[in-house]
N, C-alpha and C positions, 0 to 999 in steps of 0.2 A: 605037523607044524602048528596047526591051530590049537591042538590039545596042549602043546608045550606053552604057547602064549597064554592060554587060559589059566595055567598053573603059575604063571609068573606074576609077581606083584606089579602094580602100576608103575612103581619107581623103576623096577627092572626093565619093563617095557619101554619106558621113557628114556632110560639110559641107553638101551640098545638102539632106539630110534635115533637119538642124537649121534651115536657112534656111526650108524649107517649114513647119516647126513654129513659125516666128515668133521665133526667138531672135535677139538683137542680134548685130551683127558682133563686138563685144567678147567676148561670151560664146562665140560660135562659135570665135573664136581661142583663148580659154582652154581650151576643151574639145578642140579638134582639133589644137592645136599645143603649148600650154603643158603640158597634162596628159601627153601621150605623150612629150614631150621632157624631163620632169622626171627628174633623176638618180635620186631615191628611187623613183619609180614604175617606172622602167626596171629598177632593181635588184630590186624585188619581182617583177616579171614574169620577169626572167631567172632568179631563184632558183626560182620556182614553175613556169615553163613551158619554160625553156631558150631563150626569145626575149625580148629587151628591147623588142621592137616590139609595141605595143598592137594594131596593125592586123593582126598575125599570130595573135592569140589568139581562142579560141572563147568563146562565152558563159559556159560553165562556168568557164573559166580566169579570165575577167574577174570573175565572182562571187567566186571565191577571192581575187583581188587586192583587191577592194573590202573584204572582211572584214579583210584584213591592213592595208591602207593607212588605213582609217578609224580604226584604233587607234594610228597612228603620230604622233609629235610634230609632224612637218612638216605633216601634214594638219590636225591640230588647230590649230596656229599659223596655218595658211593658211585658216582658217575653212571647212574641209572642201571646199575647191575641188577637190582632186585626186580624192577619193572621189566627189564630185558629177560630175566629168568622166567617171570610169569608169562611174558609174551611167547617165549619159546615153548613153555608148557601148554599154552593155549593152542599153538600151532600143532603140537603133538595130539591134543584132544580132538582137534578138528580133522586130523588125518585118520582117525579111527573109523 
């Protein structure tokens, strides 16, 4: 089982973790694809970490991104979906 996990991408592990937590397929897609592919999220991550890829970030880097994103207009207009997606990813990272 551990060998299989080691061969899985972080995104695959994150998606499986959310599925095991009982999240709906729509929510899993929003958090695993829509959040990390959002231009504004990528821009925040790039400025703060040097990488636009959420899956390359550490828990502390995600914490800082949450602080920034949650106060931005696109997240407020999006009903906090993006900061919620980052928070869920942070929970996943902390579970490892």
